[in-house]
PLY file of the C-alpha trace (Angstrom):
ply
format ascii 1.0
element vertex 42
property float x
property float y
property float z
element edge 41
property int vertex1
property int vertex2
end_header
242.15 -13.06 -121.59
242.00 -9.07 -121.23
244.41 -6.11 -122.07
247.89 -6.55 -120.58
247.69 -10.30 -119.95
250.57 -12.49 -120.53
250.70 -16.05 -121.92
253.53 -18.38 -121.35
254.04 -21.47 -123.41
256.68 -23.90 -122.47
259.16 -25.28 -125.21
257.40 -27.75 -127.42
253.92 -27.16 -126.71
252.08 -27.02 -129.87
249.46 -23.76 -130.13
247.68 -21.53 -132.00
245.95 -17.85 -131.52
242.46 -17.04 -132.43
240.60 -13.51 -131.79
237.06 -14.98 -131.08
235.59 -11.48 -130.36
234.24 -8.80 -132.41
237.40 -6.57 -132.30
241.08 -7.04 -134.08
243.71 -8.64 -131.73
247.37 -7.42 -131.31
249.90 -10.15 -130.33
253.91 -9.51 -129.55
255.55 -12.80 -129.76
259.12 -12.78 -128.03
261.51 -15.62 -127.94
264.22 -16.34 -125.32
266.69 -17.65 -127.49
267.43 -17.87 -131.66
266.90 -21.70 -131.67
263.35 -22.12 -132.63
261.26 -24.16 -135.35
258.30 -23.34 -137.02
255.80 -26.12 -138.07
252.27 -25.75 -139.90
249.99 -28.31 -139.04
247.02 -28.85 -141.43
0 1
1 2
2 3
3 4
4 5
5 6
6 7
7 8
8 9
9 10
10 11
11 12
12 13
13 14
14 15
15 16
16 17
17 18
18 19
19 20
20 21
21 22
22 23
23 24
24 25
25 26
26 27
27 28
28 29
29 30
30 31
31 32
32 33
33 34
34 35
35 36
36 37
37 38
38 39
39 40
40 41
């Protein structure tokens, strides 16, 4: 991804985010509704 790109994940898709470059990554997360669930997979 490059600056300004957008990633859309369908509901129910498990995912994570990792910055693999030498620089920090900024992420803005938005939800379309208040109905969401957080699960931590180990």
